[in-house]
N, C-alpha and C positions, 0 to 999 in steps of 0.2 A: 408532454410529460417531462417533469423535472428529472434531471439526471442525479444519480446517487454515487457519492464516494464515501468508501469506508476506511477510516484510519485506524491501523492497528499499531499502537505504540504504548510502551509501558510507562514512559516518563509523562506525567501529568502536564508539565509545562510545555513540553515539545508537542503534545497532542493538542493542547489548546492553541498554540502558535500555529499548527498545520490548519486546524479547523478554521481560524480567522483568516488565514491566507487563501484558503479555498472557497470560502463562503462568498467573496466578492465575485466569484465566476457564476453565481446565481445557481448553485447547485445544491442539492441536500447533502449535508455532511454529518455522518454518525461516526462513533468511534468505539473501539474495544481496547482493553489495557493488556491483554494477553493472548497468546495463540489459540487457546481452546475457545475463549468467548469470541474471538475473531472468526474462527472457522464456523461457529454456531450462527454468527451474525451474517457471514457470507452466504451460507446455506438457507438461511431465513429470509433474507432480503434480496439476494441476488444484486449486489450493486453493479454499477456500469464500471467502476474503477476501485482499486484498492491501493492505498499507500501503506506498504508493508515494512515495519522495522524488522531487523534481524534478531537482535539481541532481546528476545522476549522471554519472560519466565515460563517455566512449564514446557510448552511446545515452542520451539524456536521459529524463526520466520522461515528458515529453509524447509522445515517440516510442513508449515502451513502452506508454502508455495507448492511443494511436492504433492500434498493432498488435493489442494485446489486443482492442479494440473491433471491429476489422476482421475478425477470425478467429472464425467461427462457433463453433469449438470452446471459445473463451475469452470470448466476447463477454458472457456473463451473470455472469462473476465480479465480486463487489462489489469496489470500489476506493475507498480512502481516500488522498486526496493529502495528504502531509505535507511542508509546505515552509517554509523560513526567509524566503521572499519574502511579506511580508504585505501587499502592495498589494492594494487591493479588485479589481482586475482579474484578479488571479490566481485568486481564487474563481470568477469568471465563466468564465474560461478553462477551469478544471477541470470545471465543470458542463457547458460546451459540448463539451468533449472526452469526456464520458461518465462522469466520476467520480461516484460515489455519495455521497461525503462529502468535506469539505476541512477541514484543520487547519493552524495555523502552528506553527512552532517559535519560542521554546521553548514546550512545551505541558505541562499538568498531567497526571501519569499517570492520575488518575481520568477526566478528560475523555477521554483516548485510549481507556480501557477501555470508557467508556460508547458512544463512536462505533463501536468494532469490535463491541461486543455488538449494537448496532441493526443493523449490516450483517449480521451472522451470523443474526440473528432474522428477517430477511426482506427 
């Protein structure tokens, strides 16, 4: 069965870049442009991994992560937090919030693929 990665990113150009980067892994990649639709997609499709932006309109990435971890149905889904906020405390906050991995923008496509591959592997 093909693995599924959901990208939750409000910037259309960044979202497309992430999708292109990840499709070469041979996984299904779908996306959402805000936190509310992202949570709906997570609950509806149960992806294997989520690439989650923090600065989302409406429901921000921190709240998406909290709700995902608080729900027994979605708590084990792997999450990579990807944000433009490069302060060291952001990585700590992501880890404390239950993120499995953390990266900052701008990112190298190869680094993103490696991180997502690690999440999907286990």
